[in-house]
Backbone bond lengths (Angstrom), bond angles and torsions (degrees), N, CA, C in turn:
res aa  C-N    CA-C-N  psi(-1)  N-CA   C-N-CA  omega(-1)  CA-C   N-CA-C  phi
1 M - - - 1.468 - - 1.526 111.19 -
2 G 1.341 115.12 -42.80 1.466 118.85 -179.10 1.508 112.53 -61.75
3 W 1.348 116.36 -43.90 1.458 118.91 179.47 1.525 111.36 -67.39
4 A 1.313 117.09 -31.48 1.469 120.44 177.98 1.527 110.48 -64.38
5 I 1.343 115.59 -42.08 1.467 119.80 178.77 1.522 110.22 -64.59
6 V 1.339 115.42 -43.28 1.462 119.39 178.34 1.532 110.30 -59.78
7 G 1.337 116.32 -42.03 1.457 120.26 179.75 1.511 112.61 -64.03
8 I 1.318 116.26 -40.65 1.470 120.31 178.79 1.525 110.71 -64.21
9 V 1.354 115.07 -45.69 1.475 119.49 179.69 1.522 110.69 -62.17
10 A 1.337 116.82 -42.74 1.462 120.64 179.54 1.523 110.75 -64.24
11 G 1.326 116.05 -39.39 1.462 119.43 178.74 1.519 112.10 -64.93
12 L 1.334 115.95 -42.21 1.466 119.72 177.85 1.530 111.30 -64.46
13 A 1.344 116.01 -40.18 1.468 119.70 179.10 1.520 110.87 -63.99
14 L 1.333 116.27 -40.62 1.461 120.38 178.88 1.527 110.90 -65.57
15 A 1.337 115.92 -42.63 1.464 119.85 178.41 1.532 110.70 -62.76
16 D 1.337 116.06 -39.99 1.457 120.36 178.47 1.529 111.30 -63.72
17 L 1.338 116.16 -42.05 1.459 120.19 178.90 1.527 111.10 -64.01
18 L 1.326 116.66 -42.11 1.463 120.31 178.50 1.523 110.82 -63.25
19 L 1.319 115.71 -33.41 1.464 120.08 177.20 1.530 111.36 -66.89
20 R 1.333 116.03 -35.24 1.465 120.34 -177.99 1.530 113.28 -79.00
21 L 1.334 117.35 -29.17 1.464 120.66 -171.18 1.524 114.43 -54.72
22 P 1.336 120.37 -46.39 1.476 118.74 179.40 1.528 112.60 -58.88
23 F 1.338 115.45 -39.60 1.464 119.78 179.08 1.535 110.40 -65.61
24 I 1.334 116.55 -43.51 1.466 120.86 -179.54 1.519 110.62 -62.04
25 R 1.338 117.20 -42.52 1.461 120.68 -179.64 1.517 112.27 -62.34
26 V 1.325 116.15 -35.20 1.463 120.27 179.11 1.521 111.49 -75.75
27 V 1.336 115.80 -43.21 1.467 120.86 -171.76 1.528 112.50 -76.59
28 L 1.335 118.43 -35.19 1.462 120.91 -173.66 1.525 113.40 -54.90
29 P 1.343 121.12 -50.13 1.468 119.25 178.52 1.526 113.01 -66.06
30 I 1.333 117.15 -30.78 1.467 120.05 176.16 1.521 109.92 -68.19
31 F 1.320 115.33 -41.80 1.462 121.95 -179.81 1.534 111.52 -59.52
32 E 1.328 116.84 -37.95 1.464 121.67 -176.43 1.527 113.47 -91.97
33 N 1.318 117.27 0.84 1.462 120.33 -179.81 1.524 110.97 -88.83
34 I 1.324 116.94 124.46 1.467 120.93 -179.82 1.524 109.95 -75.65
35 P 1.326 118.05 125.78 1.472 119.80 177.79 1.529 111.12 -61.34
36 P 1.317 117.63 155.34 1.477 120.85 -179.03 1.528 111.84 -78.20
37 F 1.327 116.26 78.91 1.463 120.45 -177.97 1.529 112.65 -66.95
38 G 1.332 117.28 -32.20 1.458 120.13 -178.71 1.520 113.32 68.42
39 V 1.337 117.05 33.33 1.467 121.20 -177.97 1.526 109.86 -84.18
40 R 1.320 116.45 137.48 1.462 121.75 176.30 1.526 109.63 -116.64
41 P 1.327 117.48 140.54 1.470 119.66 176.91 1.526 111.79 -58.32
42 S 1.313 116.32 142.68 1.471 121.31 179.12 1.523 110.11 -87.41
43 P 1.334 117.54 151.62 1.475 120.87 179.50 1.522 111.52 -74.65
44 P 1.329 118.30 158.48 1.467 121.61 177.68 1.525 111.93 -58.81
45 V 1.325 115.07 153.60 1.459 121.88 -178.69 1.514 109.38 -110.20
46 E 1.319 116.07 126.70 1.458 120.62 -179.82 1.524 110.48 -66.43
47 G 1.313 116.02 135.51 1.462 121.71 177.66 1.517 114.06 95.15
48 A 1.346 117.68 -13.94 1.463 119.92 177.95 1.527 109.78 -79.57
49 E 1.302 116.57 147.24 1.465 122.87 -178.07 1.525 110.07 -99.50
50 S 1.314 117.26 117.61 1.464 121.28 -179.87 1.532 110.68 -74.82
51 F 1.329 116.05 150.44 1.463 120.35 176.11 1.522 109.11 -145.14
52 E 1.317 116.32 163.60 1.449 121.19 172.61 1.521 110.08 -144.48
53 I 1.327 114.89 151.43 1.462 121.84 179.95 1.528 107.18 -123.04
54 P 1.334 117.75 101.01 1.469 119.65 -179.84 1.526 111.85 -82.26
55 F 1.326 115.64 150.43 1.462 122.34 176.91 1.523 108.52 -133.65
56 P 1.324 117.71 148.28 1.468 119.41 178.30 1.523 113.57 -75.05
57 D 1.343 116.75 -23.26 1.465 119.63 -171.27 1.522 114.68 -126.08
58 R 1.324 117.78 9.46 1.458 120.22 177.60 1.524 109.74 -155.14
59 P 1.328 118.62 167.99 1.469 120.81 -173.44 1.528 113.70 -60.91
60 T 1.321 114.70 147.91 1.462 121.89 175.63 1.525 109.78 -70.08
61 L 1.323 115.91 135.04 1.464 121.12 176.33 1.522 109.34 -97.39
62 R 1.319 115.82 139.90 1.465 120.76 -180.00 1.520 109.92 -130.62
63 G 1.341 114.03 152.40 1.448 118.57 -179.58 1.508 111.21 -169.08
64 S 1.342 115.79 -158.75 1.460 121.04 -177.17 1.520 110.36 -146.14
65 L 1.325 114.76 145.30 1.461 122.39 176.25 1.516 107.89 -108.63
66 H 1.336 116.10 121.06 1.457 122.28 -179.19 1.528 108.34 -103.02
67 H 1.324 115.78 118.71 1.465 121.28 -175.05 1.524 111.13 -92.26
68 P 1.331 118.14 138.23 1.465 120.21 170.90 1.521 109.62 -76.22
69 A 1.330 116.65 174.74 1.468 120.78 -176.72 1.523 111.89 -66.28
70 G 1.296 118.49 -38.70 1.463 121.63 -178.35 1.514 112.15 -115.55
71 K 1.316 115.56 -155.64 1.460 120.81 178.84 1.526 109.67 -67.67
72 P 1.338 118.44 130.36 1.470 120.46 -177.27 1.527 112.11 -64.24
73 R 1.314 115.33 140.63 1.463 121.44 176.83 1.523 111.58 -95.70
74 G 1.330 116.97 -8.13 1.454 122.39 -179.79 1.520 109.69 178.46
75 L 1.321 115.82 166.32 1.466 121.28 -179.41 1.522 109.45 -116.78
76 I 1.338 115.68 127.15 1.453 122.33 175.08 1.522 108.09 -109.49
77 V 1.328 116.90 119.27 1.461 121.36 176.12 1.527 107.64 -94.14
78 F 1.337 115.77 119.51 1.465 122.10 -173.53 1.518 110.72 -99.36
79 C 1.336 116.34 128.32 1.470 123.40 -178.91 1.531 108.60 -113.24
80 P 1.325 118.85 109.70 1.464 121.05 -175.42 1.515 113.05 -74.97
81 E 1.313 114.79 165.82 1.459 121.23 176.56 1.527 110.62 -76.24
82 L 1.324 116.09 167.25 1.456 121.88 176.09 1.533 109.51 -58.82
83 Q 1.317 117.21 137.59 1.462 126.39 177.87 1.527 113.75 76.69
84 A 1.334 117.76 -6.38 1.468 120.16 174.20 1.523 108.15 -90.29
85 N 1.338 117.15 -177.25 1.458 120.95 175.12 1.520 109.87 -133.33
86 H 1.325 115.56 176.32 1.471 119.66 -173.83 1.521 113.09 -65.17
87 W 1.350 117.35 -22.65 1.467 119.72 179.15 1.527 112.09 -68.39
88 S 1.334 117.40 -14.88 1.468 119.48 178.73 1.527 111.84 -67.02
89 A 1.319 117.73 -12.00 1.472 120.09 175.43 1.519 110.83 -57.07
90 A 1.342 116.74 -30.51 1.461 120.04 -179.25 1.526 112.14 -63.72
91 A 1.341 117.22 -24.92 1.458 120.71 -179.77 1.524 112.77 -82.86
92 Y 1.332 117.07 -18.63 1.464 121.13 -176.29 1.534 113.68 -110.96
93 C 1.330 117.65 -21.89 1.465 120.15 -168.12 1.531 116.84 -115.82
94 P 1.331 120.92 14.29 1.470 117.65 -178.74 1.525 112.87 -60.88
95 G 1.316 116.83 -35.91 1.459 119.72 178.47 1.511 112.16 -64.83
96 L 1.329 117.11 -36.46 1.462 120.80 178.70 1.521 111.35 -67.56
97 L 1.327 116.74 -40.10 1.465 120.31 178.19 1.526 110.66 -65.05
98 E 1.320 116.71 -43.38 1.465 120.37 178.51 1.523 111.36 -63.56
99 A 1.336 116.28 -30.57 1.465 120.35 -179.16 1.526 112.42 -83.01
100 G 1.345 117.57 -2.58 1.460 120.22 174.08 1.515 115.80 102.05
101 F 1.334 118.18 12.36 1.463 120.76 177.95 1.524 110.53 -93.71
102 A 1.329 116.48 140.98 1.460 121.00 170.28 1.524 107.98 -82.73
103 V 1.341 116.25 143.39 1.466 121.10 -179.08 1.523 108.74 -121.95
104 L 1.327 115.71 121.21 1.458 121.93 177.66 1.531 107.36 -108.90
105 A 1.335 116.07 111.12 1.463 121.35 -178.20 1.522 109.47 -112.12
106 F 1.328 116.71 150.05 1.462 119.57 -177.75 1.520 110.07 -148.92
107 D 1.320 115.61 164.88 1.459 122.21 173.81 1.521 109.61 -103.93
108 F 1.317 116.58 133.52 1.454 120.16 171.43 1.526 109.40 -65.44
109 R 1.307 116.97 160.96 1.471 120.37 177.03 1.531 110.28 -56.50
110 N 1.337 115.51 150.17 1.468 122.25 -179.50 1.532 112.10 60.20
111 Q 1.325 115.77 30.07 1.453 120.72 -178.78 1.522 109.45 -151.20
112 G 1.324 117.00 140.21 1.455 121.01 177.05 1.516 112.44 58.34
113 E 1.339 115.60 -129.04 1.461 121.70 -175.54 1.528 113.52 -94.05
114 S 1.326 117.41 -4.84 1.462 119.78 178.91 1.521 110.88 -73.32
115 G 1.324 115.62 161.93 1.454 120.93 -179.38 1.521 112.31 -68.88
116 S 1.320 115.35 163.79 1.461 121.13 -178.22 1.521 111.22 -109.73
117 Q 1.295 114.70 143.07 1.457 121.52 175.95 1.526 108.16 -100.69
118 P 1.318 118.37 118.69 1.470 120.75 -178.30 1.522 112.28 -56.62
119 G 1.318 115.86 135.63 1.453 120.87 176.61 1.515 115.21 85.42
120 Y 1.331 117.63 -4.05 1.459 120.18 -179.41 1.525 110.09 -106.01
121 E 1.319 116.18 123.49 1.459 122.00 176.62 1.524 108.76 -114.69
122 P 1.336 118.41 109.06 1.466 120.14 -178.77 1.531 111.39 -64.32
123 L 1.309 115.10 139.95 1.454 121.92 172.59 1.527 108.78 -114.69
124 H 1.324 115.49 -178.42 1.467 119.66 175.52 1.521 110.85 -72.17
125 W 1.338 117.69 -14.54 1.463 121.25 174.87 1.523 109.69 -86.19
126 M 1.317 117.14 128.79 1.465 119.39 179.92 1.517 110.96 -75.50
127 T 1.321 114.93 148.94 1.459 122.01 177.28 1.532 108.94 -121.90
128 R 1.315 115.24 -177.97 1.467 119.68 176.84 1.526 111.16 -62.82
129 H 1.334 117.14 -25.02 1.470 118.93 179.36 1.525 111.06 -60.96
130 E 1.327 117.33 -47.49 1.463 120.22 -178.69 1.529 111.27 -66.41
131 V 1.335 116.54 -38.50 1.465 120.19 177.53 1.527 110.35 -62.44
132 N 1.327 116.47 -44.98 1.470 120.38 178.45 1.523 111.65 -63.41
133 D 1.326 116.94 -35.94 1.469 120.31 -179.94 1.526 111.01 -64.36
134 L 1.318 117.01 -46.35 1.466 119.54 -179.86 1.530 110.58 -64.76
135 E 1.312 117.84 -39.48 1.460 119.42 177.52 1.524 110.85 -62.30
136 A 1.327 117.13 -37.79 1.466 120.59 178.13 1.520 110.92 -64.80
137 V 1.338 117.31 -36.82 1.463 120.80 178.49 1.527 110.56 -67.51
138 L 1.322 117.72 -39.52 1.466 120.53 176.31 1.526 110.71 -62.82
139 D 1.319 116.44 -41.07 1.469 119.64 177.45 1.533 110.28 -63.60
140 H 1.324 116.36 -39.57 1.459 120.63 178.96 1.527 110.78 -63.73
141 A 1.331 116.58 -43.61 1.467 120.11 179.35 1.524 110.88 -60.91
142 A 1.329 116.67 -36.74 1.463 120.64 -179.83 1.518 112.33 -69.45
143 S 1.333 117.63 -14.00 1.464 121.27 178.76 1.520 113.09 -94.42
144 I 1.327 117.59 -5.05 1.469 122.07 -179.58 1.525 108.74 -93.94
145 P 1.325 118.44 119.09 1.468 121.18 -174.36 1.522 114.21 -52.17
146 E 1.324 117.61 -42.43 1.467 119.82 -175.62 1.536 112.71 -75.28
147 L 1.338 117.39 -11.71 1.457 120.53 -176.66 1.527 113.89 -112.77
148 K 1.323 117.28 -23.95 1.466 121.04 -167.10 1.520 114.72 -61.96
149 D 1.335 117.82 -26.86 1.463 119.92 -178.37 1.526 113.17 -98.82
150 L 1.326 117.24 4.47 1.462 120.46 -178.87 1.531 110.66 -83.04
151 P 1.329 117.83 144.60 1.477 119.70 172.50 1.521 109.25 -66.21
152 V 1.332 116.42 143.62 1.464 121.66 -171.03 1.529 111.93 -114.59
153 G 1.337 114.38 133.08 1.463 121.58 171.52 1.509 109.37 -126.16
154 L 1.312 117.27 155.18 1.463 122.52 177.82 1.519 110.13 -112.35
155 F 1.327 115.48 142.85 1.459 123.11 179.31 1.525 107.11 -133.54
156 G 1.339 117.33 110.90 1.454 120.77 -176.42 1.513 112.36 -122.63
157 V 1.328 115.63 145.67 1.458 121.99 179.89 1.523 109.10 -115.65
158 S 1.334 116.69 130.00 1.462 123.52 178.66 1.537 110.19 53.55
159 R 1.344 118.66 -121.20 1.469 119.63 178.74 1.519 111.37 -58.45
160 G 1.337 117.46 -34.53 1.459 120.74 178.89 1.515 112.70 -59.85
161 G 1.331 117.16 -31.11 1.461 119.85 177.24 1.516 112.42 -69.79
162 G 1.339 116.55 -37.58 1.456 119.36 175.53 1.518 111.73 -63.05
163 V 1.342 115.89 -39.87 1.465 120.42 177.25 1.534 109.70 -63.70
164 A 1.328 116.34 -41.52 1.463 120.33 178.94 1.527 111.14 -60.07
165 L 1.320 117.64 -42.24 1.469 120.70 178.32 1.520 110.93 -65.73
166 A 1.343 116.65 -41.01 1.461 120.15 -179.84 1.521 111.30 -61.43
167 V 1.328 117.03 -44.13 1.460 121.00 -177.45 1.527 110.85 -74.34
168 A 1.322 117.05 -39.45 1.469 119.62 178.95 1.526 111.06 -61.14
169 S 1.328 117.18 -32.07 1.464 119.83 179.25 1.529 111.89 -70.00
170 K 1.353 116.37 -15.53 1.469 121.33 179.72 1.522 112.76 -104.26
171 R 1.327 117.10 -28.17 1.464 121.36 -170.27 1.529 109.71 -112.39
172 T 1.308 115.49 112.41 1.462 119.68 -175.71 1.519 113.04 -75.03
173 E 1.353 118.14 -14.71 1.459 118.24 177.61 1.518 112.84 -71.62
174 V 1.333 116.56 -15.91 1.463 121.02 175.43 1.517 108.17 -77.92
175 R 1.319 115.76 116.56 1.463 119.68 -173.52 1.527 113.37 -88.89
176 C 1.330 118.16 -28.78 1.455 120.41 -176.91 1.535 109.51 -160.63
177 V 1.338 115.87 162.01 1.460 121.30 -174.17 1.519 110.32 -141.27
178 V 1.346 115.77 136.78 1.470 122.24 169.23 1.518 107.84 -114.97
179 C 1.338 116.61 131.16 1.464 122.45 179.05 1.518 109.32 -124.76
180 D 1.318 116.99 122.80 1.459 122.33 179.59 1.527 108.81 -108.15
181 S 1.340 116.21 119.12 1.473 122.35 177.85 1.520 111.86 57.87
182 S 1.308 116.94 37.86 1.462 121.30 -172.63 1.524 111.75 -98.61
183 F 1.332 115.31 165.29 1.453 121.46 -172.85 1.522 109.48 -157.02
184 S 1.315 114.70 172.90 1.460 121.48 173.59 1.518 107.99 -126.49
185 I 1.309 117.11 158.84 1.459 120.87 -173.52 1.527 111.93 -66.74
186 E 1.331 118.09 -39.69 1.453 120.08 -177.43 1.521 111.43 -72.33
187 S 1.330 117.41 -49.14 1.462 120.45 -178.15 1.522 111.23 -63.99
188 M 1.324 116.43 -40.62 1.458 121.14 -178.12 1.530 111.51 -66.59
189 S 1.324 116.99 -49.18 1.460 119.91 -177.41 1.527 110.92 -67.08
190 L 1.333 118.07 -36.79 1.462 120.78 178.29 1.524 110.72 -66.10
191 F 1.321 117.29 -41.40 1.461 121.63 -179.47 1.523 110.79 -59.31
192 F 1.339 116.60 -48.87 1.455 119.86 -176.82 1.527 112.41 -76.52
193 A 1.324 117.55 -30.53 1.465 119.74 176.55 1.522 110.34 -64.68
194 A 1.330 116.24 -44.66 1.462 120.14 178.83 1.527 111.05 -65.23
195 R 1.328 116.14 -31.28 1.467 120.38 -176.61 1.527 112.12 -76.45
196 W 1.366 116.11 -37.10 1.458 119.98 -172.48 1.520 114.08 -111.63
197 A 1.315 118.42 2.84 1.471 120.36 -175.61 1.531 112.34 -60.76
198 E 1.338 116.63 -33.47 1.462 119.49 -177.46 1.527 112.49 -64.18
199 V 1.327 117.48 -19.68 1.460 119.97 177.98 1.531 110.24 -66.91
200 Y 1.348 115.84 -29.88 1.467 120.40 -173.84 1.528 113.53 -113.38
201 V 1.326 117.00 -21.28 1.462 120.68 -176.75 1.528 108.83 -123.00
202 P 1.336 119.14 132.70 1.470 120.74 178.58 1.526 111.88 -55.18
203 R 1.322 115.54 140.83 1.462 120.49 -176.92 1.524 112.13 -59.52
204 R 1.329 116.98 -38.91 1.465 119.46 -179.38 1.530 111.71 -62.53
205 L 1.338 115.67 -36.13 1.462 119.17 178.05 1.526 110.90 -71.39
206 L 1.317 116.32 -38.71 1.468 120.27 179.55 1.521 111.51 -60.17
207 R 1.321 116.41 -38.29 1.460 120.17 -178.56 1.532 112.27 -64.56
208 L 1.320 115.33 -24.34 1.465 119.65 -179.05 1.531 112.34 -84.65
209 L 1.330 116.57 -15.87 1.459 120.33 -175.43 1.522 111.25 -90.66
210 P 1.322 118.82 124.18 1.474 120.74 175.58 1.526 110.14 -70.82
211 Q 1.341 116.70 160.73 1.464 119.80 -177.00 1.521 111.79 -64.07
212 W 1.351 117.43 -31.45 1.468 118.88 179.27 1.521 110.51 -61.44
213 H 1.339 116.62 -30.33 1.464 120.03 179.82 1.521 110.04 -68.82
214 L 1.331 116.20 -42.23 1.460 120.08 177.22 1.522 110.85 -64.83
215 R 1.331 116.05 -42.10 1.465 119.97 178.96 1.535 111.38 -61.54
216 S 1.315 116.49 -43.62 1.458 119.31 -178.21 1.526 111.35 -69.43
217 T 1.338 116.94 -33.22 1.469 119.52 176.27 1.519 110.66 -66.35
218 L 1.319 116.52 -41.13 1.467 120.01 177.03 1.524 110.92 -65.68
219 A 1.331 116.15 -34.12 1.471 119.09 175.82 1.527 110.45 -64.13
220 L 1.331 117.65 -38.09 1.464 121.06 176.03 1.530 110.66 -61.87
221 V 1.327 116.09 -42.74 1.470 120.38 177.50 1.526 110.02 -59.31
222 R 1.329 116.14 -45.01 1.465 120.69 -179.54 1.525 111.38 -64.44
223 W 1.326 117.14 -42.72 1.469 120.49 -179.20 1.534 111.40 -65.63
224 I 1.334 115.95 -41.14 1.468 119.34 178.08 1.517 110.12 -63.74
225 S 1.325 115.99 -42.67 1.463 120.25 -179.21 1.522 111.47 -63.46
226 Q 1.324 117.53 -46.43 1.461 118.97 -178.32 1.528 111.90 -69.65
227 W 1.333 117.16 -29.09 1.467 120.24 173.99 1.524 110.13 -66.54
228 R 1.325 116.40 -42.05 1.466 119.79 179.06 1.519 111.79 -66.76
229 R 1.327 117.14 -33.95 1.460 121.09 -175.93 1.523 112.65 -92.15
230 G 1.320 117.50 -13.90 1.459 121.07 174.40 1.511 115.37 78.30
231 I 1.338 118.46 20.08 1.462 120.99 178.23 1.533 108.87 -150.35
232 P 1.328 118.44 130.88 1.467 120.31 179.95 1.529 111.89 -68.69
233 Y 1.317 115.74 140.26 1.450 120.48 170.96 1.531 109.04 -73.11
234 A 1.312 115.79 155.85 1.465 121.31 178.93 1.525 109.10 -99.08
235 T 1.313 117.23 115.72 1.456 121.77 176.48 1.531 108.72 -102.92
236 I 1.322 115.72 145.46 1.468 118.92 -172.15 1.523 114.20 -127.51
237 E 1.328 118.45 -12.49 1.458 119.54 -172.32 1.521 113.39 -52.24
238 R 1.311 116.98 -43.80 1.467 120.30 -175.74 1.526 113.45 -79.95
239 K 1.320 116.80 -0.69 1.464 120.71 179.57 1.528 112.35 -110.28
240 L 1.322 117.15 -10.36 1.465 120.26 -173.18 1.526 113.16 -65.33
241 H 1.328 117.53 -24.37 1.468 119.17 179.59 1.521 111.79 -63.42
242 R 1.346 117.07 -19.75 1.460 120.12 178.11 1.532 111.89 -66.19
243 L 1.340 116.37 -15.48 1.468 120.55 -179.92 1.527 111.91 -95.91
244 S 1.303 116.85 9.74 1.462 120.12 -174.07 1.523 113.83 -65.29
245 N 1.336 117.19 -16.20 1.467 120.30 178.90 1.526 112.45 -109.31
246 R 1.337 116.48 13.14 1.464 120.45 178.58 1.526 110.56 -128.30
247 P 1.335 118.05 141.70 1.466 120.34 -177.90 1.528 112.44 -66.35
248 V 1.330 115.31 133.71 1.460 122.37 175.39 1.523 107.75 -134.99
249 M 1.339 116.48 135.90 1.457 121.33 175.30 1.525 109.18 -119.32
250 M 1.323 116.01 125.27 1.452 122.25 174.81 1.533 108.18 -104.35
251 I 1.329 117.19 127.68 1.459 122.42 178.19 1.528 108.36 -110.92
252 A 1.337 116.50 129.02 1.463 121.43 -179.86 1.518 109.25 -136.44
253 G 1.338 115.90 158.29 1.463 120.85 179.93 1.514 111.28 -119.65
254 T 1.327 116.57 140.59 1.466 119.55 -179.30 1.522 112.01 -69.22
255 A 1.340 118.21 -21.85 1.460 121.28 179.59 1.526 112.23 -98.23
256 D 1.314 116.87 10.85 1.462 121.15 177.54 1.522 108.44 -79.20
257 T 1.330 117.27 108.55 1.459 121.11 -177.70 1.520 112.34 -84.07
258 Y 1.326 116.38 -7.61 1.462 120.03 -179.42 1.524 111.28 -98.60
259 V 1.330 116.51 -59.57 1.468 120.47 178.20 1.523 108.09 -104.31
260 R 1.294 116.17 96.94 1.455 121.06 -177.45 1.536 110.49 -71.51
261 P 1.333 118.32 151.92 1.463 120.89 178.76 1.522 113.63 -54.59
262 A 1.329 117.44 -27.40 1.469 120.03 179.56 1.526 111.61 -60.15
263 I 1.321 117.14 -31.07 1.461 120.65 179.74 1.523 110.28 -69.78
264 A 1.332 117.17 -41.50 1.462 120.89 176.65 1.533 110.60 -62.23
265 H 1.322 116.41 -40.77 1.464 119.91 179.10 1.529 111.31 -65.87
266 E 1.336 117.40 -35.91 1.466 120.00 178.69 1.520 110.86 -66.49
267 L 1.331 117.26 -42.51 1.463 120.03 177.73 1.526 110.44 -64.25
268 A 1.330 115.89 -40.47 1.470 119.87 178.60 1.526 110.82 -62.88
269 R 1.320 117.02 -38.88 1.465 120.49 178.04 1.519 110.98 -61.04
270 R 1.315 116.22 -40.21 1.462 120.26 -179.20 1.531 111.74 -71.43
271 I 1.334 117.04 -32.36 1.466 120.17 178.79 1.523 110.43 -72.07
272 G 1.320 116.11 -46.23 1.453 119.90 -178.96 1.511 112.68 116.42
273 P 1.323 117.82 -170.03 1.474 121.68 -173.46 1.521 114.93 -65.56
274 S 1.329 118.62 -13.56 1.468 119.49 178.31 1.527 111.82 -74.72
275 C 1.332 117.24 -8.57 1.464 121.40 -177.65 1.524 110.49 -103.29
276 T 1.322 116.13 131.69 1.461 122.14 175.61 1.522 109.32 -114.44
277 V 1.332 116.18 150.31 1.458 122.09 178.67 1.523 108.63 -118.15
278 W 1.313 115.78 125.29 1.463 121.76 175.65 1.522 107.84 -110.66
279 V 1.320 116.64 113.80 1.462 121.88 179.85 1.530 108.57 -101.07
280 V 1.326 116.16 120.53 1.463 122.48 -176.40 1.526 109.11 -96.99
281 K 1.304 116.18 117.57 1.465 121.43 -177.51 1.531 110.78 -65.13
282 G 1.323 115.67 127.38 1.462 121.27 175.86 1.514 115.40 82.23
283 A 1.329 117.67 0.62 1.469 120.20 -177.69 1.520 110.35 -83.68
284 K 1.338 115.93 133.85 1.458 121.78 174.29 1.525 109.41 -86.71
285 H 1.342 115.86 -175.97 1.455 120.73 -176.76 1.528 110.89 -59.73
286 N 1.335 115.76 122.42 1.476 123.53 179.19 1.528 113.40 64.03
287 Q 1.319 118.34 18.75 1.462 121.04 -174.45 1.526 113.74 -114.63
288 A 1.324 117.34 18.93 1.469 119.20 -179.38 1.523 111.53 -63.88
289 R 1.336 117.11 -42.17 1.467 118.78 -179.67 1.518 110.71 -68.74
290 A 1.328 117.96 -36.98 1.460 120.08 177.89 1.531 110.99 -64.08
291 K 1.329 116.24 -27.68 1.461 120.62 -178.97 1.524 111.96 -77.88
292 I 1.326 117.50 -46.99 1.474 121.53 -178.46 1.535 108.75 -140.08
293 P 1.329 118.15 76.19 1.473 120.71 -173.12 1.519 114.75 -60.81
294 E 1.334 118.10 -40.23 1.471 119.82 -176.46 1.518 111.25 -65.68
295 E 1.327 116.35 -46.24 1.467 118.77 -179.94 1.515 110.82 -68.50
296 Y 1.335 117.32 -37.20 1.461 121.65 178.20 1.525 110.01 -58.63
297 D 1.331 116.66 -50.78 1.464 120.41 -179.70 1.521 111.21 -61.77
298 R 1.323 115.53 -42.72 1.466 118.82 -178.54 1.520 111.03 -61.68
299 R 1.309 117.34 -44.86 1.452 120.87 -176.61 1.533 112.35 -66.35
300 I 1.325 117.27 -44.93 1.471 116.94 -177.67 1.525 111.28 -73.42
301 V 1.335 118.13 -31.29 1.463 119.72 175.62 1.527 109.69 -65.20
302 E 1.321 117.06 -45.03 1.458 120.23 178.25 1.525 111.15 -62.27
303 F 1.331 116.29 -39.36 1.462 120.46 -179.10 1.522 111.11 -64.43
304 F 1.341 116.70 -50.89 1.473 119.33 -178.69 1.530 111.79 -69.92
305 T 1.309 117.87 -32.85 1.458 120.08 177.28 1.523 110.14 -61.88
306 S 1.331 116.42 -42.52 1.461 120.10 179.15 1.535 110.98 -73.71
307 G 1.338 116.92 -42.20 1.455 120.51 -174.93 1.507 114.47 -71.72
308 L 1.357 117.16 -26.85 1.463 120.68 -177.51 1.524 112.57 -104.91
309 R 1.304 115.57 13.06 1.464 120.46 -179.17 1.530 111.00 -64.33
């Protein structure tokens, strides 16, 4: 009897796997394909101080420190989006500099001016590499006399915002976080899988599948992808509750066809009441400040002023 039960369970598991395989084969190349962001590196900014963080066993990180006119009232560590560089901080942080905050911007490995790790191709999905890079930058800031005693906030754009949330959930010295057009791998992939699954799977079959089945299939896609690429992706959903006592602002645009506002609201739900969502009407991906620069600057200055008090 026992072996019969084992055989039945094994048969059902095999049938379930065979059911998932066509979906996995279709989704995997889509999952690993970088969307056409059209991002261009920003030019250097006059007056910013360049820095680098060398390591014996991994690529050197490079970036820039932007000084306010007077004594800094706080430190904002800026995490750029994929394919951008650390100089893009000048497009997002002028209001913070005018308000007296120092801005420390950097390039993740294999991006911008930072060193490259052979065999690693960054995607829009963050991995442990990006998380480790941001932690190294925080450690570097703590070693600089003029910065080490300043209250610290994180400001991330797109993938950089996800990295900021991941690190803030681990590092208690981070007092608050702003994320512009940011996402997480689980929420993002689930949102689009649910939206486009009917293109590949009959609707009648979809109705029979519980959401846990879709989630576990997407987890298989993620595991296969990270095995092929040789580096684990960084997931944050189950860690976001650690930020429930720290201010977080999620910025989303109604015209963002990639990161829909629903994703920002889902992350905010997981964080808790300390997280607010600002949805900018008509803003495309990462374009909220370009749409309404004065209000954008005012809101993030007010947020960091309150959060780093």
